[in-house]
All heavy atoms as atom14 arrays in JSON, in Angstrom:
{
  "sequence": "MLHALGDFEQARQAAREALPNMPEAWTRAEWAADHRALAGWESDTATQRIRELD",
  "atom14_mask": [
    [1, 1, 1, 1, 1, 1, 1, 1, 0, 0, 0, 0, 0, 0],
    [1, 1, 1, 1, 1, 1, 1, 1, 0, 0, 0, 0, 0, 0],
    [1, 1, 1, 1, 1, 1, 1, 1, 1, 1, 0, 0, 0, 0],
    [1, 1, 1, 1, 1, 0, 0, 0, 0, 0, 0, 0, 0, 0],
    [1, 1, 1, 1, 1, 1, 1, 1, 0, 0, 0, 0, 0, 0],
    [1, 1, 1, 1, 0, 0, 0, 0, 0, 0, 0, 0, 0, 0],
    [1, 1, 1, 1, 1, 1, 1, 1, 0, 0, 0, 0, 0, 0],
    [1, 1, 1, 1, 1, 1, 1, 1, 1, 1, 1, 0, 0, 0],
    [1, 1, 1, 1, 1, 1, 1, 1, 1, 0, 0, 0, 0, 0],
    [1, 1, 1, 1, 1, 1, 1, 1, 1, 0, 0, 0, 0, 0],
    [1, 1, 1, 1, 1, 0, 0, 0, 0, 0, 0, 0, 0, 0],
    [1, 1, 1, 1, 1, 1, 1, 1, 1, 1, 1, 0, 0, 0],
    [1, 1, 1, 1, 1, 1, 1, 1, 1, 0, 0, 0, 0, 0],
    [1, 1, 1, 1, 1, 0, 0, 0, 0, 0, 0, 0, 0, 0],
    [1, 1, 1, 1, 1, 0, 0, 0, 0, 0, 0, 0, 0, 0],
    [1, 1, 1, 1, 1, 1, 1, 1, 1, 1, 1, 0, 0, 0],
    [1, 1, 1, 1, 1, 1, 1, 1, 1, 0, 0, 0, 0, 0],
    [1, 1, 1, 1, 1, 0, 0, 0, 0, 0, 0, 0, 0, 0],
    [1, 1, 1, 1, 1, 1, 1, 1, 0, 0, 0, 0, 0, 0],
    [1, 1, 1, 1, 1, 1, 1, 0, 0, 0, 0, 0, 0, 0],
    [1, 1, 1, 1, 1, 1, 1, 1, 0, 0, 0, 0, 0, 0],
    [1, 1, 1, 1, 1, 1, 1, 1, 0, 0, 0, 0, 0, 0],
    [1, 1, 1, 1, 1, 1, 1, 0, 0, 0, 0, 0, 0, 0],
    [1, 1, 1, 1, 1, 1, 1, 1, 1, 0, 0, 0, 0, 0],
    [1, 1, 1, 1, 1, 0, 0, 0, 0, 0, 0, 0, 0, 0],
    [1, 1, 1, 1, 1, 1, 1, 1, 1, 1, 1, 1, 1, 1],
    [1, 1, 1, 1, 1, 1, 1, 0, 0, 0, 0, 0, 0, 0],
    [1, 1, 1, 1, 1, 1, 1, 1, 1, 1, 1, 0, 0, 0],
    [1, 1, 1, 1, 1, 0, 0, 0, 0, 0, 0, 0, 0, 0],
    [1, 1, 1, 1, 1, 1, 1, 1, 1, 0, 0, 0, 0, 0],
    [1, 1, 1, 1, 1, 1, 1, 1, 1, 1, 1, 1, 1, 1],
    [1, 1, 1, 1, 1, 0, 0, 0, 0, 0, 0, 0, 0, 0],
    [1, 1, 1, 1, 1, 0, 0, 0, 0, 0, 0, 0, 0, 0],
    [1, 1, 1, 1, 1, 1, 1, 1, 0, 0, 0, 0, 0, 0],
    [1, 1, 1, 1, 1, 1, 1, 1, 1, 1, 0, 0, 0, 0],
    [1, 1, 1, 1, 1, 1, 1, 1, 1, 1, 1, 0, 0, 0],
    [1, 1, 1, 1, 1, 0, 0, 0, 0, 0, 0, 0, 0, 0],
    [1, 1, 1, 1, 1, 1, 1, 1, 0, 0, 0, 0, 0, 0],
    [1, 1, 1, 1, 1, 0, 0, 0, 0, 0, 0, 0, 0, 0],
    [1, 1, 1, 1, 0, 0, 0, 0, 0, 0, 0, 0, 0, 0],
    [1, 1, 1, 1, 1, 1, 1, 1, 1, 1, 1, 1, 1, 1],
    [1, 1, 1, 1, 1, 1, 1, 1, 1, 0, 0, 0, 0, 0],
    [1, 1, 1, 1, 1, 1, 0, 0, 0, 0, 0, 0, 0, 0],
    [1, 1, 1, 1, 1, 1, 1, 1, 0, 0, 0, 0, 0, 0],
    [1, 1, 1, 1, 1, 1, 1, 0, 0, 0, 0, 0, 0, 0],
    [1, 1, 1, 1, 1, 0, 0, 0, 0, 0, 0, 0, 0, 0],
    [1, 1, 1, 1, 1, 1, 1, 0, 0, 0, 0, 0, 0, 0],
    [1, 1, 1, 1, 1, 1, 1, 1, 1, 0, 0, 0, 0, 0],
    [1, 1, 1, 1, 1, 1, 1, 1, 1, 1, 1, 0, 0, 0],
    [1, 1, 1, 1, 1, 1, 1, 1, 0, 0, 0, 0, 0, 0],
    [1, 1, 1, 1, 1, 1, 1, 1, 1, 1, 1, 0, 0, 0],
    [1, 1, 1, 1, 1, 1, 1, 1, 1, 0, 0, 0, 0, 0],
    [1, 1, 1, 1, 1, 1, 1, 1, 0, 0, 0, 0, 0, 0],
    [1, 1, 1, 1, 1, 1, 1, 1, 0, 0, 0, 0, 0, 0]
  ],
  "atom14_positions": [
    [[-2.46, -22.7, 5.73], [-3.4, -21.63, 5.96], [-4.4, -22.04, 7.04], [-4.67, -21.28, 7.93], [-4.1, -21.28, 4.65], [-5.14, -20.22, 4.81], [-4.45, -18.66, 5.29], [-4.93, -17.63, 3.98], [0.0, 0.0, 0.0], [0.0, 0.0, 0.0], [0.0, 0.0, 0.0], [0.0, 0.0, 0.0], [0.0, 0.0, 0.0], [0.0, 0.0, 0.0]],
    [[-4.94, -23.26, 6.94], [-5.9, -23.72, 7.94], [-5.29, -23.75, 9.33], [-5.92, -23.36, 10.31], [-6.42, -25.11, 7.56], [-7.27, -25.18, 6.3], [-7.45, -26.63, 5.88], [-8.6, -24.51, 6.53], [0.0, 0.0, 0.0], [0.0, 0.0, 0.0], [0.0, 0.0, 0.0], [0.0, 0.0, 0.0], [0.0, 0.0, 0.0], [0.0, 0.0, 0.0]],
    [[-4.06, -24.21, 9.4], [-3.36, -24.29, 10.68], [-3.2, -22.88, 11.27], [-3.43, -22.67, 12.46], [-2.01, -24.97, 10.5], [-1.34, -25.31, 11.78], [-0.41, -24.49, 12.35], [-1.48, -26.37, 12.6], [0.01, -25.03, 13.47], [-0.62, -26.18, 13.64], [0.0, 0.0, 0.0], [0.0, 0.0, 0.0], [0.0, 0.0, 0.0], [0.0, 0.0, 0.0]],
    [[-2.81, -21.94, 10.44], [-2.62, -20.56, 10.9], [-3.93, -19.95, 11.4], [-3.93, -19.09, 12.28], [-2.05, -19.7, 9.78], [0.0, 0.0, 0.0], [0.0, 0.0, 0.0], [0.0, 0.0, 0.0], [0.0, 0.0, 0.0], [0.0, 0.0, 0.0], [0.0, 0.0, 0.0], [0.0, 0.0, 0.0], [0.0, 0.0, 0.0], [0.0, 0.0, 0.0]],
    [[-5.04, -20.41, 10.85], [-6.34, -19.91, 11.27], [-6.9, -20.65, 12.49], [-7.99, -20.34, 12.95], [-7.34, -20.02, 10.11], [-7.03, -19.14, 8.91], [-7.98, -19.46, 7.76], [-7.14, -17.66, 9.29], [0.0, 0.0, 0.0], [0.0, 0.0, 0.0], [0.0, 0.0, 0.0], [0.0, 0.0, 0.0], [0.0, 0.0, 0.0], [0.0, 0.0, 0.0]],
    [[-6.14, -21.63, 12.97], [-6.56, -22.36, 14.16], [-7.39, -23.59, 13.9], [-7.87, -24.23, 14.83], [0.0, 0.0, 0.0], [0.0, 0.0, 0.0], [0.0, 0.0, 0.0], [0.0, 0.0, 0.0], [0.0, 0.0, 0.0], [0.0, 0.0, 0.0], [0.0, 0.0, 0.0], [0.0, 0.0, 0.0], [0.0, 0.0, 0.0], [0.0, 0.0, 0.0]],
    [[-7.57, -23.95, 12.64], [-8.36, -25.14, 12.3], [-7.39, -26.32, 12.16], [-7.08, -26.78, 11.08], [-9.14, -24.91, 11.01], [-10.17, -25.98, 10.76], [-10.13, -27.04, 11.44], [-11.03, -25.77, 9.89], [0.0, 0.0, 0.0], [0.0, 0.0, 0.0], [0.0, 0.0, 0.0], [0.0, 0.0, 0.0], [0.0, 0.0, 0.0], [0.0, 0.0, 0.0]],
    [[-6.9, -26.8, 13.31], [-5.85, -27.81, 13.32], [-6.29, -29.15, 12.74], [-5.52, -29.79, 12.04], [-5.32, -27.99, 14.74], [-4.84, -26.7, 15.34], [-5.48, -26.13, 16.43], [-3.76, -26.04, 14.8], [-5.04, -24.93, 16.97], [-3.3, -24.84, 15.33], [-3.95, -24.28, 16.42], [0.0, 0.0, 0.0], [0.0, 0.0, 0.0], [0.0, 0.0, 0.0]],
    [[-7.49, -29.57, 13.01], [-7.95, -30.87, 12.5], [-8.07, -30.86, 10.98], [-7.66, -31.8, 10.3], [-9.26, -31.29, 13.15], [-9.68, -32.7, 12.79], [-8.59, -33.74, 13.06], [-7.92, -33.66, 14.1], [-8.4, -34.64, 12.21], [0.0, 0.0, 0.0], [0.0, 0.0, 0.0], [0.0, 0.0, 0.0], [0.0, 0.0, 0.0], [0.0, 0.0, 0.0]],
    [[-8.61, -29.8, 10.43], [-8.73, -29.69, 8.96], [-7.34, -29.57, 8.33], [-7.1, -30.12, 7.26], [-9.59, -28.5, 8.57], [-11.06, -28.75, 8.81], [-11.63, -29.8, 7.87], [-11.33, -30.99, 7.97], [-12.46, -29.38, 6.97], [0.0, 0.0, 0.0], [0.0, 0.0, 0.0], [0.0, 0.0, 0.0], [0.0, 0.0, 0.0], [0.0, 0.0, 0.0]],
    [[-6.43, -28.86, 8.99], [-5.06, -28.75, 8.47], [-4.39, -30.11, 8.47], [-3.71, -30.48, 7.51], [-4.27, -27.76, 9.33], [0.0, 0.0, 0.0], [0.0, 0.0, 0.0], [0.0, 0.0, 0.0], [0.0, 0.0, 0.0], [0.0, 0.0, 0.0], [0.0, 0.0, 0.0], [0.0, 0.0, 0.0], [0.0, 0.0, 0.0], [0.0, 0.0, 0.0]],
    [[-4.59, -30.87, 9.54], [-4.02, -32.22, 9.64], [-4.57, -33.11, 8.52], [-3.83, -33.83, 7.86], [-4.38, -32.79, 11.02], [-3.42, -33.77, 11.55], [-3.71, -34.15, 13.01], [-3.2, -33.13, 13.92], [-3.95, -32.36, 14.71], [-5.25, -32.48, 14.73], [-3.39, -31.47, 15.5], [0.0, 0.0, 0.0], [0.0, 0.0, 0.0], [0.0, 0.0, 0.0]],
    [[-5.86, -33.04, 8.3], [-6.49, -33.85, 7.26], [-5.98, -33.45, 5.87], [-5.7, -34.31, 5.03], [-8.02, -33.7, 7.33], [-8.75, -34.57, 6.33], [-8.52, -36.05, 6.55], [-8.33, -36.51, 7.67], [-8.5, -36.81, 5.48], [0.0, 0.0, 0.0], [0.0, 0.0, 0.0], [0.0, 0.0, 0.0], [0.0, 0.0, 0.0], [0.0, 0.0, 0.0]],
    [[-5.85, -32.17, 5.63], [-5.35, -31.7, 4.33], [-3.92, -32.19, 4.09], [-3.59, -32.63, 2.98], [-5.39, -30.18, 4.26], [0.0, 0.0, 0.0], [0.0, 0.0, 0.0], [0.0, 0.0, 0.0], [0.0, 0.0, 0.0], [0.0, 0.0, 0.0], [0.0, 0.0, 0.0], [0.0, 0.0, 0.0], [0.0, 0.0, 0.0], [0.0, 0.0, 0.0]],
    [[-3.09, -32.17, 5.13], [-1.71, -32.66, 4.99], [-1.71, -34.16, 4.72], [-0.95, -34.64, 3.87], [-0.91, -32.34, 6.25], [0.0, 0.0, 0.0], [0.0, 0.0, 0.0], [0.0, 0.0, 0.0], [0.0, 0.0, 0.0], [0.0, 0.0, 0.0], [0.0, 0.0, 0.0], [0.0, 0.0, 0.0], [0.0, 0.0, 0.0], [0.0, 0.0, 0.0]],
    [[-2.55, -34.9, 5.41], [-2.63, -36.36, 5.19], [-3.06, -36.7, 3.77], [-2.63, -37.7, 3.2], [-3.62, -36.98, 6.18], [-3.1, -37.08, 7.57], [-4.1, -37.8, 8.47], [-3.72, -37.61, 9.84], [-4.55, -37.23, 10.81], [-5.82, -37.0, 10.55], [-4.12, -37.09, 12.04], [0.0, 0.0, 0.0], [0.0, 0.0, 0.0], [0.0, 0.0, 0.0]],
    [[-3.93, -35.9, 3.2], [-4.41, -36.15, 1.83], [-3.41, -35.68, 0.78], [-3.29, -36.31, -0.27], [-5.75, -35.46, 1.63], [-6.88, -36.07, 2.43], [-8.17, -35.28, 2.35], [-8.24, -34.28, 1.61], [-9.12, -35.67, 3.05], [0.0, 0.0, 0.0], [0.0, 0.0, 0.0], [0.0, 0.0, 0.0], [0.0, 0.0, 0.0], [0.0, 0.0, 0.0]],
    [[-2.7, -34.6, 1.05], [-1.82, -34.02, 0.04], [-0.48, -34.75, -0.07], [0.01, -34.98, -1.18], [-1.56, -32.54, 0.36], [0.0, 0.0, 0.0], [0.0, 0.0, 0.0], [0.0, 0.0, 0.0], [0.0, 0.0, 0.0], [0.0, 0.0, 0.0], [0.0, 0.0, 0.0], [0.0, 0.0, 0.0], [0.0, 0.0, 0.0], [0.0, 0.0, 0.0]],
    [[0.12, -35.1, 1.05], [1.47, -35.68, 1.02], [1.6, -36.94, 0.16], [2.55, -37.05, -0.61], [1.96, -35.95, 2.44], [2.39, -34.7, 3.21], [2.57, -35.02, 4.69], [3.66, -34.11, 2.63], [0.0, 0.0, 0.0], [0.0, 0.0, 0.0], [0.0, 0.0, 0.0], [0.0, 0.0, 0.0], [0.0, 0.0, 0.0], [0.0, 0.0, 0.0]],
    [[0.68, -37.89, 0.24], [0.84, -39.09, -0.59], [0.75, -38.82, -2.1], [1.2, -39.63, -2.9], [-0.32, -40.0, -0.16], [-0.76, -39.49, 1.16], [-0.46, -38.02, 1.14], [0.0, 0.0, 0.0], [0.0, 0.0, 0.0], [0.0, 0.0, 0.0], [0.0, 0.0, 0.0], [0.0, 0.0, 0.0], [0.0, 0.0, 0.0], [0.0, 0.0, 0.0]],
    [[0.2, -37.68, -2.46], [0.05, -37.36, -3.88], [1.2, -36.52, -4.44], [1.23, -36.23, -5.62], [-1.27, -36.61, -4.09], [-2.45, -37.5, -3.79], [-2.56, -38.6, -4.33], [-3.32, -37.08, -2.9], [0.0, 0.0, 0.0], [0.0, 0.0, 0.0], [0.0, 0.0, 0.0], [0.0, 0.0, 0.0], [0.0, 0.0, 0.0], [0.0, 0.0, 0.0]],
    [[2.14, -36.16, -3.58], [3.29, -35.37, -4.01], [4.42, -36.28, -4.46], [4.54, -37.4, -3.98], [3.81, -34.52, -2.84], [2.91, -33.43, -2.4], [3.74, -32.54, -1.04], [2.45, -31.4, -0.61], [0.0, 0.0, 0.0], [0.0, 0.0, 0.0], [0.0, 0.0, 0.0], [0.0, 0.0, 0.0], [0.0, 0.0, 0.0], [0.0, 0.0, 0.0]],
    [[5.28, -35.79, -5.36], [6.49, -36.55, -5.69], [7.33, -36.76, -4.44], [7.34, -35.91, -3.54], [7.22, -35.63, -6.68], [6.17, -34.71, -7.21], [5.18, -34.54, -6.12], [0.0, 0.0, 0.0], [0.0, 0.0, 0.0], [0.0, 0.0, 0.0], [0.0, 0.0, 0.0], [0.0, 0.0, 0.0], [0.0, 0.0, 0.0], [0.0, 0.0, 0.0]],
    [[8.03, -37.87, -4.35], [8.81, -38.2, -3.16], [9.81, -37.1, -2.81], [10.01, -36.78, -1.63], [9.56, -39.52, -3.33], [10.29, -39.92, -2.08], [11.01, -41.25, -2.22], [10.77, -41.98, -3.19], [11.81, -41.55, -1.33], [0.0, 0.0, 0.0], [0.0, 0.0, 0.0], [0.0, 0.0, 0.0], [0.0, 0.0, 0.0], [0.0, 0.0, 0.0]],
    [[10.44, -36.5, -3.8], [11.4, -35.43, -3.54], [10.74, -34.27, -2.8], [11.35, -33.63, -1.96], [12.03, -34.94, -4.83], [0.0, 0.0, 0.0], [0.0, 0.0, 0.0], [0.0, 0.0, 0.0], [0.0, 0.0, 0.0], [0.0, 0.0, 0.0], [0.0, 0.0, 0.0], [0.0, 0.0, 0.0], [0.0, 0.0, 0.0], [0.0, 0.0, 0.0]],
    [[9.49, -34.0, -3.12], [8.77, -32.92, -2.44], [8.45, -33.32, -1.0], [8.59, -32.51, -0.1], [7.48, -32.6, -3.15], [7.64, -31.92, -4.48], [8.78, -31.76, -5.21], [6.61, -31.34, -5.24], [8.51, -31.12, -6.38], [7.19, -30.84, -6.43], [5.24, -31.18, -5.04], [6.43, -30.19, -7.4], [4.5, -30.53, -6.01], [5.09, -30.04, -7.19]],
    [[8.01, -34.55, -0.8], [7.63, -34.96, 0.56], [8.85, -35.02, 1.48], [8.71, -34.85, 2.68], [6.91, -36.32, 0.58], [7.77, -37.33, 0.06], [5.62, -36.27, -0.21], [0.0, 0.0, 0.0], [0.0, 0.0, 0.0], [0.0, 0.0, 0.0], [0.0, 0.0, 0.0], [0.0, 0.0, 0.0], [0.0, 0.0, 0.0], [0.0, 0.0, 0.0]],
    [[10.05, -35.21, 0.9], [11.27, -35.25, 1.71], [11.91, -33.87, 1.84], [12.86, -33.7, 2.59], [12.28, -36.22, 1.1], [11.86, -37.66, 1.2], [12.9, -38.59, 0.61], [14.27, -38.3, 0.98], [14.86, -38.67, 2.12], [14.17, -39.33, 3.01], [16.12, -38.37, 2.37], [0.0, 0.0, 0.0], [0.0, 0.0, 0.0], [0.0, 0.0, 0.0]],
    [[11.41, -32.89, 1.12], [12.0, -31.56, 1.12], [11.89, -30.89, 2.49], [10.96, -31.15, 3.26], [11.32, -30.69, 0.07], [0.0, 0.0, 0.0], [0.0, 0.0, 0.0], [0.0, 0.0, 0.0], [0.0, 0.0, 0.0], [0.0, 0.0, 0.0], [0.0, 0.0, 0.0], [0.0, 0.0, 0.0], [0.0, 0.0, 0.0], [0.0, 0.0, 0.0]],
    [[12.86, -30.04, 2.76], [12.87, -29.34, 4.04], [11.59, -28.53, 4.25], [11.04, -28.5, 5.34], [14.09, -28.42, 4.12], [14.21, -27.72, 5.45], [15.48, -26.89, 5.56], [16.4, -27.06, 4.75], [15.53, -26.08, 6.49], [0.0, 0.0, 0.0], [0.0, 0.0, 0.0], [0.0, 0.0, 0.0], [0.0, 0.0, 0.0], [0.0, 0.0, 0.0]],
    [[11.1, -27.88, 3.17], [9.91, -27.05, 3.32], [8.68, -27.86, 3.7], [7.71, -27.32, 4.22], [9.65, -26.23, 2.05], [9.39, -27.05, 0.82], [10.29, -27.36, -0.16], [8.16, -27.65, 0.41], [9.7, -28.13, -1.13], [8.39, -28.32, -0.81], [6.89, -27.7, 0.95], [7.39, -29.02, -1.48], [5.89, -28.4, 0.28], [6.16, -29.04, -0.92]],
    [[8.7, -29.17, 3.47], [7.55, -30.01, 3.78], [7.61, -30.63, 5.18], [6.7, -31.35, 5.58], [7.42, -31.13, 2.74], [0.0, 0.0, 0.0], [0.0, 0.0, 0.0], [0.0, 0.0, 0.0], [0.0, 0.0, 0.0], [0.0, 0.0, 0.0], [0.0, 0.0, 0.0], [0.0, 0.0, 0.0], [0.0, 0.0, 0.0], [0.0, 0.0, 0.0]],
    [[8.65, -30.33, 5.94], [8.82, -30.92, 7.27], [7.63, -30.66, 8.18], [7.15, -31.56, 8.87], [10.11, -30.41, 7.92], [0.0, 0.0, 0.0], [0.0, 0.0, 0.0], [0.0, 0.0, 0.0], [0.0, 0.0, 0.0], [0.0, 0.0, 0.0], [0.0, 0.0, 0.0], [0.0, 0.0, 0.0], [0.0, 0.0, 0.0], [0.0, 0.0, 0.0]],
    [[7.14, -29.44, 8.17], [5.98, -29.12, 9.01], [4.76, -29.9, 8.56], [3.94, -30.33, 9.39], [5.68, -27.63, 8.98], [6.75, -26.8, 9.67], [7.48, -27.37, 10.52], [6.86, -25.6, 9.36], [0.0, 0.0, 0.0], [0.0, 0.0, 0.0], [0.0, 0.0, 0.0], [0.0, 0.0, 0.0], [0.0, 0.0, 0.0], [0.0, 0.0, 0.0]],
    [[4.62, -30.1, 7.27], [3.48, -30.86, 6.74], [3.57, -32.33, 7.15], [2.56, -32.93, 7.52], [3.41, -30.74, 5.21], [3.26, -29.35, 4.73], [2.12, -28.6, 4.92], [4.13, -28.55, 4.08], [2.28, -27.41, 4.4], [3.49, -27.34, 3.88], [0.0, 0.0, 0.0], [0.0, 0.0, 0.0], [0.0, 0.0, 0.0], [0.0, 0.0, 0.0]],
    [[4.78, -32.89, 7.08], [4.96, -34.28, 7.51], [4.64, -34.44, 8.99], [3.95, -35.38, 9.39], [6.4, -34.74, 7.24], [6.73, -34.9, 5.77], [8.08, -35.57, 5.57], [9.17, -34.9, 6.24], [9.92, -33.93, 5.68], [9.7, -33.55, 4.44], [10.91, -33.38, 6.36], [0.0, 0.0, 0.0], [0.0, 0.0, 0.0], [0.0, 0.0, 0.0]],
    [[5.13, -33.53, 9.81], [4.85, -33.6, 11.24], [3.36, -33.41, 11.51], [2.78, -34.14, 12.33], [5.67, -32.54, 11.98], [0.0, 0.0, 0.0], [0.0, 0.0, 0.0], [0.0, 0.0, 0.0], [0.0, 0.0, 0.0], [0.0, 0.0, 0.0], [0.0, 0.0, 0.0], [0.0, 0.0, 0.0], [0.0, 0.0, 0.0], [0.0, 0.0, 0.0]],
    [[2.74, -32.48, 10.84], [1.31, -32.23, 11.01], [0.49, -33.46, 10.64], [-0.48, -33.81, 11.32], [0.88, -31.04, 10.16], [-0.57, -30.59, 10.25], [-0.89, -30.13, 11.67], [-0.84, -29.46, 9.27], [0.0, 0.0, 0.0], [0.0, 0.0, 0.0], [0.0, 0.0, 0.0], [0.0, 0.0, 0.0], [0.0, 0.0, 0.0], [0.0, 0.0, 0.0]],
    [[0.9, -34.14, 9.58], [0.18, -35.33, 9.13], [0.46, -36.54, 10.01], [-0.18, -37.57, 9.87], [0.56, -35.65, 7.68], [0.0, 0.0, 0.0], [0.0, 0.0, 0.0], [0.0, 0.0, 0.0], [0.0, 0.0, 0.0], [0.0, 0.0, 0.0], [0.0, 0.0, 0.0], [0.0, 0.0, 0.0], [0.0, 0.0, 0.0], [0.0, 0.0, 0.0]],
    [[1.44, -36.41, 10.91], [1.78, -37.53, 11.77], [2.69, -38.54, 11.11], [2.81, -39.67, 11.56], [0.0, 0.0, 0.0], [0.0, 0.0, 0.0], [0.0, 0.0, 0.0], [0.0, 0.0, 0.0], [0.0, 0.0, 0.0], [0.0, 0.0, 0.0], [0.0, 0.0, 0.0], [0.0, 0.0, 0.0], [0.0, 0.0, 0.0], [0.0, 0.0, 0.0]],
    [[3.35, -38.14, 10.04], [4.23, -39.05, 9.32], [5.51, -39.34, 10.08], [6.13, -40.35, 9.86], [4.6, -38.46, 7.96], [3.58, -38.7, 6.9], [2.24, -38.89, 7.08], [3.81, -38.76, 5.51], [1.62, -39.05, 5.87], [2.56, -38.98, 4.89], [4.94, -38.63, 4.72], [2.44, -39.08, 3.51], [4.8, -38.73, 3.35], [3.56, -38.96, 2.76]],
    [[5.92, -38.4, 10.93], [7.18, -38.59, 11.63], [7.25, -37.68, 12.84], [6.52, -36.72, 12.96], [8.36, -38.3, 10.71], [8.33, -36.9, 10.17], [9.32, -36.7, 9.05], [9.47, -37.58, 8.2], [9.95, -35.64, 9.05], [0.0, 0.0, 0.0], [0.0, 0.0, 0.0], [0.0, 0.0, 0.0], [0.0, 0.0, 0.0], [0.0, 0.0, 0.0]],
    [[8.18, -38.02, 13.68], [8.42, -37.2, 14.87], [9.33, -36.04, 14.51], [9.92, -35.99, 13.43], [9.08, -38.05, 15.95], [10.38, -38.43, 15.52], [0.0, 0.0, 0.0], [0.0, 0.0, 0.0], [0.0, 0.0, 0.0], [0.0, 0.0, 0.0], [0.0, 0.0, 0.0], [0.0, 0.0, 0.0], [0.0, 0.0, 0.0], [0.0, 0.0, 0.0]],
    [[9.49, -35.12, 15.43], [10.41, -34.01, 15.21], [11.83, -34.5, 15.03], [12.6, -33.93, 14.28], [10.34, -33.03, 16.38], [9.02, -32.29, 16.45], [8.38, -32.14, 15.39], [8.64, -31.85, 17.53], [0.0, 0.0, 0.0], [0.0, 0.0, 0.0], [0.0, 0.0, 0.0], [0.0, 0.0, 0.0], [0.0, 0.0, 0.0], [0.0, 0.0, 0.0]],
    [[12.21, -35.58, 15.71], [13.55, -36.15, 15.59], [13.78, -36.65, 14.17], [14.83, -36.4, 13.57], [13.75, -37.3, 16.59], [13.52, -36.79, 17.9], [15.14, -37.88, 16.49], [0.0, 0.0, 0.0], [0.0, 0.0, 0.0], [0.0, 0.0, 0.0], [0.0, 0.0, 0.0], [0.0, 0.0, 0.0], [0.0, 0.0, 0.0], [0.0, 0.0, 0.0]],
    [[12.8, -37.35, 13.61], [12.93, -37.85, 12.24], [12.99, -36.7, 11.26], [13.75, -36.74, 10.28], [11.77, -38.78, 11.91], [0.0, 0.0, 0.0], [0.0, 0.0, 0.0], [0.0, 0.0, 0.0], [0.0, 0.0, 0.0], [0.0, 0.0, 0.0], [0.0, 0.0, 0.0], [0.0, 0.0, 0.0], [0.0, 0.0, 0.0], [0.0, 0.0, 0.0]],
    [[12.21, -35.66, 11.48], [12.24, -34.49, 10.61], [13.63, -33.87, 10.61], [14.17, -33.53, 9.56], [11.19, -33.45, 11.06], [9.9, -34.04, 10.98], [11.23, -32.21, 10.2], [0.0, 0.0, 0.0], [0.0, 0.0, 0.0], [0.0, 0.0, 0.0], [0.0, 0.0, 0.0], [0.0, 0.0, 0.0], [0.0, 0.0, 0.0], [0.0, 0.0, 0.0]],
    [[14.23, -33.76, 11.78], [15.58, -33.2, 11.88], [16.57, -34.07, 11.13], [17.45, -33.57, 10.44], [15.99, -33.05, 13.34], [17.37, -32.42, 13.51], [17.47, -31.04, 12.91], [16.53, -30.26, 12.96], [18.6, -30.74, 12.31], [0.0, 0.0, 0.0], [0.0, 0.0, 0.0], [0.0, 0.0, 0.0], [0.0, 0.0, 0.0], [0.0, 0.0, 0.0]],
    [[16.44, -35.38, 11.23], [17.35, -36.31, 10.54], [17.25, -36.16, 9.02], [18.27, -36.16, 8.32], [17.03, -37.76, 10.95], [17.95, -38.77, 10.35], [19.36, -38.64, 10.9], [20.21, -39.62, 10.26], [21.39, -39.37, 9.75], [21.89, -38.16, 9.8], [22.1, -40.31, 9.2], [0.0, 0.0, 0.0], [0.0, 0.0, 0.0], [0.0, 0.0, 0.0]],
    [[16.05, -36.01, 8.51], [15.87, -35.81, 7.06], [16.56, -34.52, 6.64], [17.22, -34.46, 5.61], [14.37, -35.8, 6.69], [13.83, -37.23, 6.77], [14.15, -35.21, 5.3], [12.35, -37.33, 6.56], [0.0, 0.0, 0.0], [0.0, 0.0, 0.0], [0.0, 0.0, 0.0], [0.0, 0.0, 0.0], [0.0, 0.0, 0.0], [0.0, 0.0, 0.0]],
    [[16.43, -33.47, 7.43], [17.09, -32.2, 7.1], [18.6, -32.39, 7.06], [19.27, -31.8, 6.21], [16.72, -31.15, 8.14], [15.3, -30.67, 8.01], [14.97, -29.65, 9.07], [13.6, -29.18, 8.9], [12.91, -28.59, 9.83], [13.42, -28.38, 11.02], [11.67, -28.21, 9.6], [0.0, 0.0, 0.0], [0.0, 0.0, 0.0], [0.0, 0.0, 0.0]],
    [[19.15, -33.18, 7.97], [20.59, -33.42, 8.0], [21.04, -34.2, 6.77], [22.14, -33.98, 6.26], [20.97, -34.17, 9.27], [20.82, -33.33, 10.51], [20.96, -34.15, 11.79], [21.22, -35.37, 11.72], [20.81, -33.57, 12.87], [0.0, 0.0, 0.0], [0.0, 0.0, 0.0], [0.0, 0.0, 0.0], [0.0, 0.0, 0.0], [0.0, 0.0, 0.0]],
    [[20.23, -35.13, 6.3], [20.59, -35.97, 5.15], [20.52, -35.21, 3.84], [21.26, -35.53, 2.91], [19.68, -37.2, 5.08], [19.85, -38.2, 6.21], [18.77, -39.28, 6.1], [21.24, -38.82, 6.19], [0.0, 0.0, 0.0], [0.0, 0.0, 0.0], [0.0, 0.0, 0.0], [0.0, 0.0, 0.0], [0.0, 0.0, 0.0], [0.0, 0.0, 0.0]],
    [[19.63, -34.26, 3.74], [19.45, -33.52, 2.48], [20.47, -32.47, 2.27], [21.37, -32.12, 2.61], [18.07, -32.87, 2.42], [16.99, -33.89, 2.15], [17.28, -34.99, 1.7], [15.83, -33.57, 2.41], [0.0, 0.0, 0.0], [0.0, 0.0, 0.0], [0.0, 0.0, 0.0], [0.0, 0.0, 0.0], [0.0, 0.0, 0.0], [0.0, 0.0, 0.0]]
  ]
}
C-alpha cells in the first residue's frame, strides 16, 4: 500500500521488517517476490530463479 502511494522508503522499511518475521515458505512464495526485491533481499534474476524452483 505504501509503495502504491509513492512512499517508497517507508514501503522498503516495512518489507525489511516484515520478511524476517514470516515463515520461510511465505518468504519464498511467488506472491512475496516483490516484497523481497523491495527489501533488497535479492535481484530480479534471483526472484525469477525462485519462481522457477517453486
